[in-house]
C-alpha positions in Angstrom: 85.4 95.2 123.5 81.8 94.2 124.2 79.0 95.8 122.4 75.6 95.2 124.0 72.6 96.6 122.4 74.3 98.1 119.2 71.4 96.8 117.1 69.5 98.6 114.4 65.9 98.1 112.7 66.8 100.3 109.7 67.7 97.2 107.7 65.2 94.5 107.8 65.8 90.8 106.9 63.4 88.8 105.2 62.5 85.5 107.0 64.6 86.8 110.0 63.2 84.0 112.1 65.2 81.4 110.2 68.4 82.8 111.9 69.4 82.1 115.6 70.9 85.6 116.0 71.3 88.8 113.9 73.9 91.4 114.9 74.1 94.9 113.4 77.1 97.1 114.1 76.9 100.9 113.6 79.9 103.3 113.3 82.1 100.4 111.9 85.0 102.7 110.8 85.6 103.5 114.4 87.0 100.2 115.0 89.1 99.4 112.0 92.1 101.2 113.1 92.4 99.0 116.2 94.7 96.3 114.8 94.3 94.1 117.8 90.7 95.0 118.5 87.7 92.8 118.5 84.0 93.2 118.9 81.6 90.9 120.7 77.9 90.7 120.5 75.6 90.5 123.4 74.7 86.8 124.5 72.1 84.9 122.7 70.4 81.5 123.4 70.3 78.6 120.8 70.1 74.8 121.2 69.9 75.3 125.0 73.2 77.1 125.3 74.5 80.7 125.4 76.5 82.1 122.6 78.2 85.3 121.3 79.5 86.4 117.8 83.1 87.7 117.8 84.2 89.9 115.0 87.6 91.2 114.3 87.2 94.4 112.1 90.8 94.3 110.8 91.4 90.6 111.0 92.5 88.2 113.5 96.3 88.0 113.5 96.3 88.7 109.7 95.2 92.3 108.9 93.1 93.3 105.9 90.2 91.1 106.3 87.1 90.5 108.4 87.3 87.6 110.9 84.0 86.2 112.2 83.7 83.7 114.9 81.1 81.8 117.1 81.8 81.4 120.8 80.0 79.1 123.3 79.9 81.1 126.5 77.8 79.1 128.9 77.3 75.3 129.1 76.7 75.2 132.9 75.0 71.8 132.7 78.2 70.1 131.6 81.7 69.9 133.2 84.1 72.7 132.3 86.3 70.7 130.0 83.6 69.3 128.0 84.1 69.1 124.2 81.3 70.0 121.9 80.8 69.3 118.1 79.1 72.3 116.7 77.7 72.7 113.1 76.8 76.2 112.1 76.6 78.8 109.4 77.8 82.4 109.5 76.4 85.2 107.4 77.2 88.7 106.2 74.2 90.5 104.7 74.2 92.5 101.4 72.1 95.6 102.2 71.5 96.5 98.6 70.1 93.4 97.3 69.1 91.3 100.5 71.6 88.6 99.5 74.1 87.0 101.8 77.6 85.8 101.9 77.7 82.6 104.0 80.2 80.0 105.3 79.4 76.7 106.9 81.6 75.2 109.5 81.7 72.1 111.8 84.3 72.3 114.7 85.1 70.7 117.9 85.4 73.2 120.7 85.1 74.0 124.4 83.5 77.0 126.3 85.2 80.2 125.2 86.9 78.7 122.1 86.4 80.9 118.9 85.2 78.7 116.0 84.7 80.2 112.5 86.6 81.9 109.9 89.7 84.1 110.0 89.0 85.3 106.4 85.3 85.8 106.2 85.7 88.5 103.6 88.5 90.7 102.3 88.5 94.1 104.1 88.7 96.3 101.0 85.8 94.3 99.3 83.8 94.7 102.5 84.2 98.3 102.7 83.2 99.0 99.0 79.6 100.3 99.5 78.6 99.2 96.1 78.8 95.5 97.4 76.2 96.3 100.0 78.1 94.7 102.9 78.9 98.1 104.6 76.4 100.9 104.0 76.2 104.2 105.8 79.0 102.8 108.0 76.7 99.9 109.3 76.8 96.1 108.7 74.9 93.1 109.7 76.0 89.5 110.7 73.9 86.4 111.4 74.2 82.9 112.5 72.3 79.5 112.1 73.2 76.8 114.5 72.3 73.4 113.1 73.5 71.0 115.8 75.6 70.8 118.9 76.7 67.4 120.2 78.5 66.8 123.5 81.5 64.6 123.1 81.4 62.4 126.2 84.6 60.7 125.0 86.8 62.9 122.9 89.3 60.9 120.7 92.1 62.6 119.0 93.6 61.5 115.8 97.2 62.3 115.0 97.9 62.7 111.2 101.5 62.7 110.3 102.6 65.5 108.3 105.3 66.2 105.6 108.0 67.4 108.0 108.8 70.4 105.7 111.0 72.9 107.4 109.9 76.5 107.5 112.3 79.3 108.5 111.6 83.0 109.5 114.2 85.7 110.2 113.1 88.6 112.2 115.4 91.6 111.8 114.9 94.1 114.5 116.4 97.6 113.7 116.7 100.6 115.9 116.9 98.2 118.8 118.0 100.7 121.3 114.7 102.7 120.9 112.4 99.8 121.9 110.4 100.1 125.0 112.3 98.0 127.4 109.2 97.2 129.4 106.8 96.2 126.5 106.4 92.9 124.7 107.4 93.1 121.0 106.1 90.6 118.5 106.2 89.6 114.8 103.8 87.4 113.0 104.9 85.0 110.3 103.6 82.1 108.3 105.2 78.6 108.1 103.5 76.6 105.4 99.8 76.8 106.0 100.1 77.9 109.5 100.3 81.3 111.5 102.9 81.7 114.2 104.4 84.6 116.0 107.4 85.4 118.0 107.4 87.8 121.0 110.3 89.1 122.9 110.6 90.9 126.3 113.8 92.8 127.0 113.3 92.5 130.8 112.7 88.8 130.6 109.9 86.8 132.3 109.4 87.5 136.0 109.9 84.6 138.3 108.0 84.1 141.7 111.2 85.5 143.5 111.7 88.3 141.1 115.4 87.5 141.0 115.6 87.4 137.2 113.5 90.5 136.7 115.2 92.8 134.2 118.3 90.6 133.9 117.3 88.5 130.9 115.8 88.6 127.4 112.9 86.2 126.9 111.5 84.9 123.6 108.3 82.9 123.1 106.7 81.2 120.0 103.0 81.0 119.6 100.7 79.0 117.2 97.7 80.7 115.8 96.1 78.0 113.6 95.6 77.7 109.9 95.9 80.7 107.6 92.5 79.8 106.2 90.3 79.2 109.4 90.5 77.6 112.8 89.9 74.0 111.8 93.4 73.0 112.8 93.6 73.7 116.4 96.7 71.6 117.5 99.9 70.5 115.8 103.0 68.7 117.0 105.9 70.8 115.9 109.8 70.8 116.2 110.7 74.5 116.7 114.1 76.1 116.9 114.6 79.7 118.3 117.9 81.3 117.4 119.6 84.5 118.5 122.1 85.3 115.6 125.7 86.1 116.1 126.2 88.5 113.3 130.1 88.5 113.6 131.3 85.0 114.2 128.2 82.9 113.4 128.2 81.4 116.9 124.4 81.4 117.1 122.4 80.8 120.4 120.0 78.0 119.6 117.1 76.4 121.7 115.2 73.4 120.1 112.0 71.7 121.4 109.3 69.4 120.3 105.9 69.8 121.7 102.1 70.0 121.1 101.0 73.5 120.2 97.4 74.6 120.6 95.8 77.4 118.7 95.7 80.3 121.2 97.7 78.4 123.8 100.5 79.6 126.1 103.3 78.9 123.3 106.8 77.9 124.3 109.8 79.8 125.5 111.2 81.7 128.4 114.4 83.5 129.5 116.8 82.6 126.9 119.8 84.7 127.5 121.1 87.2 130.0 120.8 90.9 129.2 124.6 91.2 129.8 125.4 88.6 127.1 122.9 90.0 124.9 124.5 93.5 124.9 128.0 92.2 124.9 129.6 93.6 121.6 132.0 90.7 121.4 129.1 88.1 121.0 127.8 90.0 117.8 124.2 89.8 118.8 123.5 93.6 118.4 125.4 95.2 115.5 124.7 98.7 114.2 121.8 98.8 116.6 120.3 95.7 114.8 119.6 92.2 116.2 118.3 89.1 114.4 116.0 86.4 115.9 115.2 83.4 113.7 112.5 80.7 114.1 112.7 77.3 112.4 109.4 75.4 112.5 108.7 71.8 111.4 105.1 70.6 111.7 105.3 66.9 112.2 101.6 66.0 112.8 98.2 67.4 112.9 95.8 66.7 115.9 92.2 66.4 115.2 
């Protein structure tokens, strides 16, 4: 959701010229119920480029917090795949005292990447009017940009990780009541990282549409660090399993690949709908099925 022009002069900032951009949001409570919602400021100019602020009023992936990001939206003087090193500081203003909550960051990113902080502030703390962050259902954010450097030759470093195995089991009850045309998902943590599993009961459509409605598809996505977005890529060995609840003859798919935060993930059509619903295979028992993910992060890419 793009909010252009939702700005207010009711709360004034001392030395406002020291900030590259100030963003006031009114009627904040309208947006908190939208779990997957996000708000974007209008464009602003700084250091010769165009930017936006992006705010998730109920958290990005993880609910119950304010997520705040900076996005480069236009760098037309550079090729589309150019990588930039951005040094910045994001602010939340205390309307009672004039103070701020601020966090500094330095990230590599490309145009339209979100760089910033998944947990800018706890939502409960933010909504307590005595703290001054949200007053009369309005709040104000700001940003300072210190430096943006074009990386002409981007060098990735691979840091070997501890190879700790993390497993997650998704028990889907009342399976027969699921919307067959919708995508269903579950978010989970594996160590310090956020992942999600998504399934489609009609499978993934292929170009010829021959498999439409004949398969169950599953896909695993990487969402970065639980703390912020500094870790954008990991090499991981992942195993998706559809559990046989009767004989233990589980259906397993294992793959090793590079996962990028916000990338396309890994998966596809894993099993035919006919097999999935076959009572002899034990996949659906008492209208319940179980999908498991095993994740081993082998290396961080920076």
